[in-house]
TITIMAR-80740 format. One line per field, with one value per residue (C-alpha): residue number from 1; y, x, z. Coordinates in Angstrom, 2 decimals, decimal comma, padded with zeros to 5 digits. Layout:
N
i (NUM_...)
yy (Y_...)
xx (X_...)
zz (Z_...)
# end
This chain:
830
i (1_2_3_4_5_6_7_8_9_10_11_12_13_14_15_16_17_18_19_20_21_22_23_24_25_26_27_28_29_30_31_32_33_34_35_36_37_38_39_40_41_42_43_44_45_46_47_48_49_50_51_52_53_54_55_56_57_58_59_60_61_62_63_64_65_66_67_68_69_70_71_72_73_74_75_76_77_78_79_80_81_82_83_84_85_86_87_88_89_90_91_92_93_94_95_96_97_98_99_100_101_102_103_104_105_106_107_108_109_110_111_112_113_114_115_116_117_118_119_120_121_122_123_124_125_126_127_128_129_130_131_132_133_134_135_136_137_138_139_140_141_142_143_144_145_146_147_148_149_150_151_152_153_154_155_156_157_158_159_160_161_162_163_164_165_166_167_168_169_170_171_172_173_174_175_176_177_178_179_180_181_182_183_184_185_186_187_188_189_190_191_192_193_194_195_196_197_198_199_200_201_202_203_204_205_206_207_208_209_210_211_212_213_214_215_216_217_218_219_220_221_222_223_224_225_226_227_228_229_230_231_232_233_234_235_236_237_238_239_240_241_242_243_244_245_246_247_248_249_250_251_252_253_254_255_256_257_258_259_260_261_262_263_264_265_266_267_268_269_270_271_272_273_274_275_276_277_278_279_280_281_282_283_284_285_286_287_288_289_290_291_292_293_294_295_296_297_298_299_300_301_302_303_304_305_306_307_308_309_310_311_312_313_314_315_316_317_318_319_320_321_322_323_324_325_326_327_328_329_330_331_332_333_334_335_336_337_338_339_340_341_342_343_344_345_346_347_348_349_350_351_352_353_354_355_356_357_358_359_360_361_362_363_364_365_366_367_368_369_370_371_372_373_374_375_376_377_378_379_380_381_382_383_384_385_386_387_388_389_390_391_392_393_394_395_396_397_398_399_400_401_402_403_404_405_406_407_408_409_410_411_412_413_414_415_416_417_418_419_420_421_422_423_424_425_426_427_428_429_430_431_432_433_434_435_436_437_438_439_440_441_442_443_444_445_446_447_448_449_450_451_452_453_454_455_456_457_458_459_460_461_462_463_464_465_466_467_468_469_470_471_472_473_474_475_476_477_478_479_480_481_482_483_484_485_486_487_488_489_490_491_492_493_494_495_496_497_498_499_500_501_502_503_504_505_506_507_508_509_510_511_512_513_514_515_516_517_518_519_520_521_522_523_524_525_526_527_528_529_530_531_532_533_534_535_536_537_538_539_540_541_542_543_544_545_546_547_548_549_550_551_552_553_554_555_556_557_558_559_560_561_562_563_564_565_566_567_568_569_570_571_572_573_574_575_576_577_578_579_580_581_582_583_584_585_586_587_588_589_590_591_592_593_594_595_596_597_598_599_600_601_602_603_604_605_606_607_608_609_610_611_612_613_614_615_616_617_618_619_620_621_622_623_624_625_626_627_628_629_630_631_632_633_634_635_636_637_638_639_640_641_642_643_644_645_646_647_648_649_650_651_652_653_654_655_656_657_658_659_660_661_662_663_664_665_666_667_668_669_670_671_672_673_674_675_676_677_678_679_680_681_682_683_684_685_686_687_688_689_690_691_692_693_694_695_696_697_698_699_700_701_702_703_704_705_706_707_708_709_710_711_712_713_714_715_716_717_718_719_720_721_722_723_724_725_726_727_728_729_730_731_732_733_734_735_736_737_738_739_740_741_742_743_744_745_746_747_748_749_750_751_752_753_754_755_756_757_758_759_760_761_762_763_764_765_766_767_768_769_770_771_772_773_774_775_776_777_778_779_780_781_782_783_784_785_786_787_788_789_790_791_792_793_794_795_796_797_798_799_800_801_802_803_804_805_806_807_808_809_810_811_812_813_814_815_816_817_818_819_820_821_822_823_824_825_826_827_828_829_830)
yy (287,70_290,49_289,84_291,19_288,38_285,87_286,05_286,32_289,72_292,54_295,87_298,28_296,07_298,56_296,71_298,27_298,57_297,63_298,09_295,54_293,02_293,57_292,91_290,06_288,95_290,17_290,44_286,87_286,39_284,12_286,51_290,13_291,25_291,26_293,28_296,24_297,40_296,15_299,18_299,72_299,54_299,71_303,46_304,00_301,59_303,88_304,90_303,98_301,65_301,73_299,67_296,12_296,85_299,22_296,45_293,91_296,10_297,04_293,52_291,67_294,25_293,56_290,01_289,97_292,08_289,59_286,71_289,43_289,76_286,32_284,94_283,50_282,77_283,63_282,63_283,11_281,74_282,14_279,54_277,59_279,72_283,18_283,25_282,79_282,94_280,51_281,98_279,36_279,94_278,19_278,10_276,56_273,42_273,87_278,00_279,31_280,52_277,81_276,72_279,80_278,89_275,69_276,98_279,49_277,02_274,83_271,86_268,16_267,16_263,94_263,80_261,90_258,42_260,40_262,08_259,01_258,16_259,37_258,13_255,59_251,88_251,89_248,29_245,90_248,95_249,30_252,69_254,95_254,33_254,19_251,28_249,40_247,81_245,91_246,60_250,53_252,98_254,77_257,94_260,49_263,49_267,24_270,53_272,17_274,33_275,92_276,55_272,90_271,94_274,37_275,88_274,47_270,61_268,98_269,52_266,53_267,32_265,29_267,31_268,94_267,03_268,26_267,63_269,43_272,58_272,44_272,71_275,58_277,66_276,79_277,61_280,85_282,34_281,16_283,30_286,80_285,75_283,87_281,85_281,01_285,08_285,30_282,76_283,88_287,49_286,40_287,31_284,15_281,24_278,26_277,42_273,64_272,51_271,50_267,74_266,96_264,77_262,89_262,78_262,32_260,89_258,81_256,86_256,73_255,17_252,71_251,62_251,70_251,37_248,46_245,31_244,51_240,95_239,69_241,46_240,42_236,50_236,96_239,41_238,71_238,50_241,15_241,87_243,40_246,28_244,64_242,32_244,61_245,94_242,53_242,48_242,39_245,71_246,26_248,15_250,77_251,58_251,84_254,85_256,34_257,47_257,47_259,58_261,84_263,02_262,86_263,22_260,99_261,21_260,13_257,29_256,19_255,78_253,58_251,51_250,90_250,03_247,88_246,18_245,34_243,97_241,47_240,35_240,22_237,28_235,21_235,91_235,45_232,33_230,84_232,15_230,62_227,17_227,65_228,69_225,45_223,37_224,36_223,02_219,32_218,74_220,72_219,72_220,79_224,33_225,26_223,96_226,83_229,25_229,23_229,02_231,80_234,06_233,10_233,50_237,34_238,32_237,33_238,93_242,55_242,32_241,27_243,35_246,17_245,87_244,66_247,99_249,68_247,99_248,69_252,34_252,71_251,49_253,78_256,84_256,30_255,78_259,03_261,20_261,41_260,16_263,44_265,23_267,96_269,79_272,33_274,91_274,45_274,82_278,34_279,41_278,64_281,20_280,65_280,56_282,91_283,70_285,66_282,78_280,83_280,35_281,55_280,02_280,37_278,29_275,60_275,93_275,14_272,26_270,85_271,31_269,76_266,44_266,78_267,09_263,57_261,90_263,34_262,01_258,70_258,65_259,61_256,69_254,50_255,99_255,44_251,84_251,02_252,27_250,39_247,27_247,78_248,19_244,72_243,44_244,78_243,54_239,89_239,87_241,63_240,32_242,02_245,53_244,71_243,09_245,81_246,37_242,29_241,92_244,60_245,40_244,40_246,78_249,45_249,42_249,21_252,23_254,05_253,01_254,68_258,06_258,48_257,87_260,39_263,19_263,09_263,48_266,98_267,82_266,89_269,20_272,10_270,55_270,42_273,88_275,03_274,19_276,79_274,54_276,86_274,40_272,03_269,30_269,93_269,98_266,89_264,82_266,42_265,65_262,12_261,10_262,62_261,10_257,42_257,26_257,86_256,22_253,28_253,46_254,02_250,73_248,76_249,39_247,52_244,44_245,14_245,42_242,18_239,98_241,16_243,31_242,25_238,87_241,26_244,07_242,44_239,72_238,27_237,29_235,54_233,43_229,78_228,61_227,56_231,20_232,34_229,82_231,06_234,90_234,30_231,39_232,67_230,49_228,94_227,64_226,40_224,93_223,33_221,68_220,31_218,69_217,33_215,99_216,29_214,92_217,32_220,25_219,11_218,48_222,35_223,13_221,67_222,86_226,74_225,50_223,53_226,01_229,25_230,49_231,60_233,09_233,42_237,20_238,05_234,63_235,03_233,15_235,08_234,18_236,41_238,40_235,50_232,04_229,32_230,17_228,36_224,89_222,68_224,31_224,00_220,60_219,78_222,33_219,93_219,50_223,04_224,81_228,68_231,38_234,37_236,50_234,87_234,31_238,08_238,69_237,16_238,83_241,91_241,55_240,21_242,93_245,93_244,65_244,60_247,92_249,33_248,07_248,73_252,35_252,93_251,95_254,26_257,38_256,58_255,60_259,03_261,64_260,17_260,61_263,88_265,46_263,92_265,68_269,05_268,97_268,53_270,79_273,47_272,66_272,62_276,18_277,53_276,18_277,65_280,95_281,07_280,17_283,30_285,57_284,37_283,81_280,37_278,22_277,95_274,35_272,29_271,82_269,66_272,07_273,62_269,78_269,55_272,87_271,20_268,38_268,17_268,84_266,05_267,48_266,88_266,80_266,65_264,41_264,25_262,36_262,64_261,09_261,32_259,80_257,14_255,90_256,12_253,60_251,10_251,37_250,45_247,47_246,63_246,94_244,89_241,87_241,88_242,18_240,35_238,24_234,70_235,09_234,56_233,33_233,71_236,96_237,99_236,84_239,28_241,86_240,74_240,97_244,36_245,67_245,09_246,65_249,54_249,90_250,07_252,69_254,86_255,11_255,61_258,37_259,83_259,80_261,04_262,41_264,06_267,21_266,91_267,53_269,50_266,47_267,00_265,25_262,63_260,22_257,58_257,34_259,55_259,32_255,98_254,12_254,69_253,82_250,63_249,32_250,91_248,66_245,43_245,71_246,39_243,19_240,93_241,60_241,27_238,26_236,88_238,05_236,44_232,96_233,15_235,14_233,71_230,89_227,06_225,22_228,23_230,13_227,21_227,07_229,15_232,46_232,41_229,79_231,71_234,80_232,55_231,56_235,25_236,29_233,51_233,65_237,24_237,28_234,40_236,39_239,83_237,69_237,00_240,04_241,45_238,35_239,63_243,22_242,09_239,53_242,20_245,11_248,64_249,82_246,98_246,22_247,42_250,77_251,28_250,10_252,16_255,12_254,80_254,82_257,98_259,70_258,90_259,96_263,43_264,09_264,06_266,00_268,83_271,16_272,86_276,49_277,15_277,92_281,90_282,77_286,54_287,78_288,42_284,92_283,41_283,78_283,65_284,21_281,95_278,98_280,09_278,58_275,57_272,54_269,03_267,95_264,20_266,21_269,81_273,06_270,31_272,01_270,29_271,88_269,48_269,50_269,42_265,78_264,70_264,71_262,60_259,25_257,23_255,32_257,84_260,86_263,03_266,57_267,74_265,59_267,15_270,50_269,29_267,93_270,83_273,54_277,05_279,75_281,26_281,12_283,41_281,30_278,28_276,80_276,54_272,93_270,33_268,98_270,16_273,25_276,35_279,11_281,39_278,60_279,73_282,81_282,77_279,33_278,64_278,49_276,25_276,38_275,09_274,45_276,71_276,35_279,62)
xx (085,50_087,56_088,82_086,10_084,08_086,91_088,31_091,66_091,93_092,78_091,42_094,15_097,12_098,86_099,45_102,22_102,83_099,18_099,05_101,97_100,21_096,85_098,11_100,08_096,22_094,61_097,52_097,64_100,68_098,35_095,84_096,60_093,13_093,40_096,63_094,67_092,41_093,85_093,71_090,12_088,66_092,12_092,90_092,90_095,55_098,08_099,36_102,51_100,58_096,46_094,76_093,97_090,51_090,45_092,83_090,35_087,17_088,89_089,97_086,78_084,70_086,72_086,41_082,74_082,58_084,81_081,90_079,18_080,79_081,59_077,84_078,38_075,52_077,04_075,56_076,74_076,16_078,35_080,02_078,74_081,13_080,57_084,40_084,00_082,06_081,44_081,01_079,22_080,28_077,61_077,40_074,49_075,59_072,83_073,31_074,98_077,78_079,29_079,14_081,06_084,01_083,83_084,58_086,99_089,49_088,63_087,53_087,23_083,75_082,53_079,48_076,18_075,07_072,38_075,18_076,35_072,70_073,60_077,25_077,27_079,20_082,55_084,23_082,20_081,66_077,69_076,76_074,25_075,51_079,19_081,67_080,81_083,23_081,78_078,67_079,09_079,48_082,95_082,20_084,51_085,88_086,64_086,93_083,69_082,20_078,88_077,86_078,45_074,65_072,44_070,20_067,21_068,91_069,61_073,12_075,51_077,65_076,95_075,57_077,93_078,72_079,75_083,55_083,37_081,42_084,24_086,97_085,59_084,84_088,70_090,33_088,15_089,12_092,42_092,80_091,59_092,69_095,34_093,60_096,84_097,91_093,92_094,76_098,42_097,45_094,40_091,58_089,96_090,86_090,72_088,77_087,76_084,81_082,01_080,87_076,72_076,62_073,18_074,28_077,90_079,16_076,53_076,33_080,19_080,08_077,25_078,71_082,42_083,06_080,07_080,67_078,88_080,30_079,50_076,16_075,27_076,11_074,71_072,01_070,44_073,38_074,22_078,15_080,37_082,30_085,92_084,99_084,46_087,85_088,93_086,82_088,53_088,76_086,78_088,72_085,68_082,36_078,85_078,30_082,13_081,21_084,59_086,20_082,79_083,66_087,79_088,70_090,98_094,13_092,86_091,07_093,90_095,73_092,60_092,15_095,82_095,75_092,88_094,64_097,80_095,59_093,88_097,43_098,65_096,09_097,67_101,00_100,05_098,36_101,69_103,92_102,22_102,43_105,83_106,38_105,04_106,84_110,29_109,97_109,76_113,59_116,58_116,47_112,75_113,85_116,40_113,68_111,35_114,04_114,71_111,20_109,90_112,80_111,19_107,41_108,30_110,02_107,12_104,68_106,01_106,06_102,92_101,47_102,85_102,20_098,51_097,93_099,39_097,10_094,11_095,45_094,84_091,44_090,71_092,38_090,06_086,85_087,43_088,81_092,16_094,51_095,91_095,68_098,07_097,62_100,27_097,62_095,76_097,93_098,97_102,61_103,13_102,83_106,64_107,88_110,33_110,60_113,79_115,87_115,21_118,39_120,67_123,44_121,48_118,85_121,48_123,46_120,41_119,17_122,84_122,89_119,47_120,67_123,92_122,10_120,29_123,13_124,66_121,35_122,13_125,79_125,21_122,50_124,64_127,52_124,88_123,72_127,67_127,89_125,44_126,98_129,99_128,76_127,27_130,84_132,37_130,14_130,25_134,22_134,51_130,91_131,97_131,19_127,80_125,08_122,54_123,45_123,91_120,76_118,30_120,38_117,25_114,96_117,17_118,19_114,23_113,97_116,68_115,11_111,73_113,32_115,44_112,44_109,92_113,24_113,57_109,78_110,28_113,63_112,58_109,98_112,36_114,48_111,93_110,98_114,87_114,56_112,04_109,50_106,99_103,95_102,66_102,92_106,47_107,02_104,97_107,17_110,34_109,56_108,08_111,79_113,32_111,28_110,99_114,73_116,09_113,04_113,18_116,98_116,89_114,45_116,42_119,69_120,32_119,28_121,45_124,17_123,62_122,83_125,96_128,31_128,26_130,17_133,34_133,04_132,54_135,26_135,57_139,38_141,26_144,41_142,65_139,61_138,20_139,05_136,92_134,32_133,74_133,23_130,97_128,92_129,20_131,45_128,88_127,23_130,55_131,68_128,39_128,49_132,24_131,13_127,78_129,11_132,45_132,03_129,63_131,87_134,72_132,43_131,45_135,18_136,03_132,66_134,29_137,88_135,95_133,16_135,63_134,45_137,63_141,23_144,57_146,09_149,26_149,17_145,21_141,96_139,28_135,88_133,58_131,24_128,44_128,61_126,66_123,88_124,81_127,52_124,66_123,79_127,37_127,51_124,55_125,55_126,04_122,08_120,84_121,46_121,60_123,79_123,73_123,39_120,08_118,60_118,71_117,68_114,49_114,12_114,70_112,81_109,44_109,92_110,37_107,52_105,01_106,01_105,72_102,00_101,44_102,83_100,60_097,36_098,06_098,68_095,65_093,87_095,04_093,28_089,83_090,12_091,48_088,49_086,17_087,52_088,45_084,30_083,39_085,51_084,16_080,33_081,35_083,26_080,32_077,87_079,71_079,83_076,17_075,54_077,41_075,96_072,07_073,07_071,21_073,90_073,99_073,80_076,62_076,56_078,24_080,22_081,37_082,62_084,40_086,58_087,78_089,03_092,65_093,61_094,96_098,04_101,94_102,45_098,58_096,81_094,51_097,29_098,45_098,60_102,78_102,55_100,00_101,86_105,16_104,05_102,76_105,90_108,07_106,22_106,18_110,10_110,42_107,83_109,79_113,41_113,41_110,42_112,63_113,61_110,43_107,58_105,08_105,29_103,62_100,05_100,78_101,24_098,32_095,78_097,60_096,84_092,84_093,04_094,98_092,60_089,38_090,97_092,47_088,62_087,34_089,55_089,35_085,22_084,82_088,03_090,33_088,35_087,22_090,15_090,18_089,08_092,47_092,63_095,42_096,55_097,48_099,63_102,66_105,85_104,94_104,86_108,14_109,02_107,48_109,13_112,84_111,63_110,95_114,48_116,06_114,35_115,72_119,09_118,51_116,90_119,35_122,16_120,30_120,51_123,89_125,39_123,25_121,58_122,40_124,46_124,73_126,64_129,24_130,57_133,60_133,59_133,91_130,73_128,71_129,40_128,43_124,97_124,34_124,98_123,09_120,03_119,61_119,52_116,79_115,00_115,14_114,44_111,24_110,21_110,99_108,73_105,97_106,09_105,53_102,67_100,88_101,22_100,78_098,07_095,01_093,88_090,21_091,42_093,29_090,11_087,89_090,20_089,83_086,18_085,98_088,21_086,09_083,12_084,71_085,44_081,54_080,88_083,40_082,48_085,62_085,16_085,40_089,08_089,12_092,06_092,83_093,00_096,81_097,53_095,88_098,66_096,88_099,96_101,94_098,90_099,12_102,84_102,18_102,62_101,54_099,59_100,71_102,74_104,66_102,53_099,26_096,26_094,17_090,84_088,17_086,33_083,19_083,42_084,94_081,48_079,82_078,14_080,11_076,97_074,68_076,38_073,34_074,19_071,74_072,51_076,21_074,80_073,04_076,07_077,98_076,43_078,53_075,32_077,68_081,15_082,84_082,13_082,98_086,87_088,39_088,11_086,06_086,57_087,54_090,09_091,33_089,21_091,72_092,68_089,69_091,19_094,38_093,52_091,84_088,08_085,67_082,26_079,05_078,01_075,18_072,45_072,51)
zz (110,67_112,91_116,18_117,73_116,84_117,12_114,33_112,82_111,06_113,32_111,71_113,25_111,65_109,15_105,56_104,18_100,43_099,60_096,03_095,57_097,73_095,74_092,45_094,01_093,83_090,65_088,23_086,48_084,25_081,50_081,28_079,68_080,23_083,91_083,50_081,83_084,09_087,38_089,41_088,81_092,35_093,91_093,60_097,58_098,06_096,37_099,61_101,67_104,03_104,95_107,95_107,69_107,47_104,80_102,45_103,10_102,24_099,10_098,22_099,24_097,05_093,98_094,84_094,79_091,84_090,07_091,17_089,61_086,27_086,17_086,39_089,55_092,12_095,74_098,94_102,36_106,25_109,48_111,04_114,23_116,47_114,14_113,74_109,82_107,06_104,38_100,45_098,32_095,02_092,31_088,62_086,76_084,76_082,42_081,85_079,22_081,22_081,55_077,85_077,31_079,95_078,47_075,16_076,05_077,73_075,20_077,59_076,56_076,81_075,55_073,09_073,79_071,90_070,08_067,92_066,73_065,25_061,78_061,43_058,69_059,17_058,79_058,14_060,81_062,75_062,61_061,93_064,25_067,87_069,09_069,67_073,33_075,42_078,34_077,75_078,19_075,01_074,37_073,27_071,41_073,17_071,57_073,17_073,87_070,99_071,22_067,40_066,52_065,34_064,41_067,61_066,65_067,03_069,86_071,45_070,59_074,16_077,09_079,94_082,11_085,53_088,97_088,31_084,90_086,87_089,43_087,33_085,31_087,80_089,08_086,09_085,40_088,89_088,45_085,17_087,22_090,91_093,00_095,39_096,89_097,21_098,94_101,25_102,46_102,91_105,54_102,81_102,91_105,53_102,54_099,58_098,58_096,61_098,27_098,32_098,43_101,86_099,84_096,68_096,97_100,27_101,14_097,88_097,55_101,37_100,09_096,59_097,59_101,58_102,23_102,00_098,64_098,25_101,36_101,34_098,05_099,06_102,27_102,39_105,60_107,64_109,55_109,15_111,67_110,68_111,61_108,65_106,33_106,37_105,05_101,93_098,56_097,04_093,66_090,82_090,17_091,53_089,80_087,61_087,75_091,42_092,20_088,78_089,32_093,09_092,72_089,32_086,96_089,57_092,42_090,67_088,71_092,29_093,57_090,63_090,64_094,34_094,01_091,07_093,22_095,77_093,47_092,49_095,17_096,38_093,72_094,71_098,44_097,70_095,91_098,39_101,48_099,69_099,09_102,42_103,75_100,99_101,97_104,98_103,48_102,80_101,84_098,33_098,15_100,02_097,17_094,27_095,99_096,31_092,86_091,75_093,73_092,41_088,81_090,24_091,78_088,32_086,54_089,06_088,78_084,86_084,26_087,08_085,67_082,02_082,79_084,53_081,72_079,59_081,81_081,96_078,53_078,17_081,47_079,28_076,24_078,71_080,62_077,78_078,81_075,86_075,21_078,48_079,23_082,40_081,28_080,04_082,66_085,39_086,56_087,94_091,69_094,43_095,03_091,40_090,64_086,94_087,37_088,21_084,78_083,04_085,69_087,55_090,61_089,52_088,34_091,20_093,38_091,52_091,95_095,59_095,90_094,04_096,43_099,66_098,53_098,03_101,30_103,18_101,78_102,77_106,52_106,65_105,68_108,08_110,95_110,11_109,71_113,03_114,89_112,88_114,28_117,71_117,40_116,43_118,92_121,89_120,33_120,46_123,85_125,93_128,85_127,47_127,40_124,62_124,00_120,05_120,07_121,43_119,96_116,85_114,35_116,01_116,15_112,59_111,76_113,94_112,32_108,96_109,86_111,60_108,55_106,47_108,42_108,23_104,41_104,46_105,85_104,04_100,40_100,02_100,90_098,52_095,71_096,34_095,85_092,34_091,52_089,57_087,62_087,55_090,58_088,41_087,86_091,29_092,22_089,63_091,24_094,63_093,94_092,30_095,23_097,76_095,97_095,44_098,75_100,79_098,67_099,25_103,12_103,35_101,19_102,39_105,37_103,36_100,83_103,23_105,12_102,23_100,37_101,90_105,49_104,47_103,44_105,31_108,85_109,61_112,99_114,07_116,76_117,19_116,91_115,22_118,70_119,83_116,68_117,29_120,66_119,56_116,47_118,32_122,05_124,39_126,15_122,86_121,28_124,70_125,62_122,30_122,48_126,11_124,57_121,12_120,53_117,17_115,85_117,26_115,23_112,23_112,85_112,74_109,80_108,26_108,74_107,07_104,35_102,84_102,70_105,56_106,63_105,93_107,79_108,03_110,10_111,80_113,18_112,32_110,77_109,82_107,22_107,94_107,24_108,91_109,98_112,40_115,06_115,64_115,10_111,98_110,77_111,58_108,85_106,23_103,82_104,02_103,42_106,60_107,12_107,51_110,21_107,67_106,04_109,50_110,12_106,64_107,47_110,73_110,15_106,88_108,76_111,64_109,26_107,26_109,97_111,12_108,12_107,62_111,71_110,84_107,71_109,18_112,32_110,64_108,56_111,86_113,74_111,19_111,70_115,51_115,20_112,69_115,24_118,23_116,33_115,25_119,11_120,37_118,00_118,58_122,38_122,03_120,19_122,61_125,75_124,39_122,85_126,82_127,72_125,53_124,95_121,23_119,18_117,92_114,45_112,78_112,21_108,47_106,14_104,53_108,14_108,79_105,97_106,43_109,73_107,44_106,57_102,55_100,21_100,12_100,99_104,63_105,73_107,68_104,98_103,04_099,62_096,16_096,46_100,36_099,52_096,27_098,15_101,14_098,43_096,27_099,83_100,49_096,65_096,70_099,38_098,37_094,57_095,68_098,93_099,08_098,49_101,94_103,59_100,63_103,10_103,77_100,18_102,05_104,68_102,72_100,96_104,07_104,71_100,95_101,76_104,99_103,76_100,99_103,16_105,23_102,17_100,82_104,48_105,02_101,43_101,93_105,46_106,56_104,05_102,69_098,99_096,43_093,49_090,85_088,60_085,35_084,73_081,89_084,37_087,28_086,03_087,33_089,69_086,65_086,04_089,62_089,72_086,38_087,88_091,24_088,83_087,13_090,41_091,64_088,59_089,90_093,91_093,13_091,46_093,62_096,44_095,04_094,36_097,70_100,58_099,49_099,53_097,26_094,94_097,70_097,88_094,34_093,49_092,18_088,38_088,63_090,77_088,45_085,07_087,06_087,81_084,42_082,47_085,37_085,04_081,36_081,27_083,36_081,89_078,13_080,26_080,94_077,55_075,96_078,80_077,43_074,24_074,87_077,12_074,95_076,28_074,38_073,49_070,07_070,98_071,84_068,89_067,12_068,93_068,47_065,00_064,99_067,03_065,06_061,84_063,75_064,79_061,39_060,72_063,54_063,31_060,14_058,47_057,22_053,45_052,78_051,76_049,49_049,26_045,36_046,28_046,85_043,70_041,58_038,13_036,10_037,62_037,15_033,01_033,16_034,83_032,76_033,69_030,20_028,42_026,09_026,05_026,30_025,97_027,48_030,00_028,68_027,76_024,40_023,82_022,08_025,21_027,04_023,89_024,52_022,22_022,03_021,13_020,17_020,67_020,36_022,48_025,04_025,11_025,10_028,59_029,92_029,20_030,84_030,92_031,43_034,01_032,57_034,74_037,94_036,37_036,06_032,83_033,23_034,32_037,85_041,11_040,24_041,69_040,25_039,50_036,36_034,45_032,99_030,56_029,06_025,71_026,61_024,55_024,99_023,96_020,42_019,55_016,99_014,55)
# end
């Protein structure tokens, strides 16, 4: 509305170059028809400048004309505080317009089960019905065609769903008008697909959010809400509610997350048992560490392959096998076609990748500074103990701060690369965010495990002096006074196990050493180093901070939306009391308008951010889970809580997103595969560099063990990949059947051959007979029955009543062969 109605449009503001701005709205590069009569209705904008009131009136009038010409039904109503107008666009899902749009955009639709009734059996496949999977029919998909069957016969297509209607409306509007430019220029405040509260939201809540398992097993139990968040998530909902509400792209994420939670249940159980078993004895502990390394590698590989396997089935069930969003995706509003192929664009992309490297290097420098301060305080206790005491918490805080900062920088760098479509932009953003954030998360653990030992030595004039530094003078002196034998044993351990070296008449201890003198005295029994203790402490600290951070950022938008709604209603009531005007009812559509969008950087979440948080947890568990096997159990509980919060946010907090199609989880599948490959290397390195007894072996033995175990685990991964194929056999079998079915449904038009391309003279020269120049004409005797030889039967078999329309030889032949060859007619009686 205008400012006089507390709206955001100032009527008297001037709009410069209005025609050019209007062209940004109504000229679409992928639709030549939009460019032909673009100035129709915009004649009054051919001025250097017009008022905002005039510009808004012209653009809005042309927009309504587009809705009218498209066969859309439009209804409007005011917001509760009367500062906005809501325009609802409706398209009849059973009308002719939606069928025409589906055919125009070659929109893929499934056939219905009735279409299979005339299909003959094929091999062991029964005819007359589609193939079944898990008791449900797997229907074939094809581009929609209105004239596939005669009008008097039932339609072979399944009815249009709500998501189909939303997609077709969006595709049609985007082919004629830029919704982003309408929003940028202040013509519209926002646009979104409307959700039906009764038939969509409440049904989703009942089927998805309620504790179905506990409710089915204990129907009379009144289950508190707090316990519902700890229920195991289901991979899908009845009647395909997720897909019919969110579309395939978001549904694939929830299927992945639900399957991830199910798989963590098994891993968490094994991890908890191994965590308890490693306290039995040092020998059992070593066995558990090696065994859990193998378990983690196998688990990660099986998880990725099984989901890929299930994803193939879902693609077939949803008709997403050949999905390509390129022809459905329009140019982004910020895309500059003039930069394509230029040196400037190449330079901008190079700079964006360079910034990724510089950001990682900066983080390494900051972490190194913290480690140096910790070491300095250990050597000179009088300088304070802040970094020494709180170093781990500082590192965890730096990881989160750097991750949040990169979350703001990465979209700017992705924008620099000038991607044409939103899909390309999202993929570039995914790779940059995943690479840098996972690096920032894992770097400190990698540093402590593999680098600290060589880069952070502690030196003194004697072994006693260096022991006072690394263990603290009070600890070591106390041990000497209480148990001199143990102190001597601890000193011998520092020499015996290659913890120390001499340089410039000084004794130095490597960065990783026995955690305490008591530990050193019994190190042959398999005790730990300080690096091992630091890794365990920082891993547990970061993991719980990460889970808490994710949960808080899921709960905050829930509270924010409720407060925004309350404030808007309160403001409307205040104004109505002053003006004496009745307050409009606060509808569900208005509530959705206040909800945050499902996009990157929004409180409503986004596919990239939701996947990223899960990928960080996945990387920690698979790469450093052997340090604390019980952590996988906490990861399972955290994943259950996150899944319920994700579901609640998407149903009741986030504005309904546009239902995008997808063939899977896209670039994230490669991200998880890369994490699994990295986990193999990291786990084996932990065994040979951090864990006992391999840590005490000579370098050549550790190298040999690393090579052998790494190749064994990589071989296990390759074997699992072969055992669990990407595409299951039943998918191929059903696809073959549906392909056969589609050949019976799609009618091929008769091939028209113009006279100029019949090449009659050419065919005279074609010689393919058994002998040179042998004619291929069939003689009358070739049709005679050798047993009876009836001349009348020959005559009946060779009917040449219309010689000009028949080929010169019997059988299927090009009609142009009937001239220029010797014709043999039937025998005629005199």
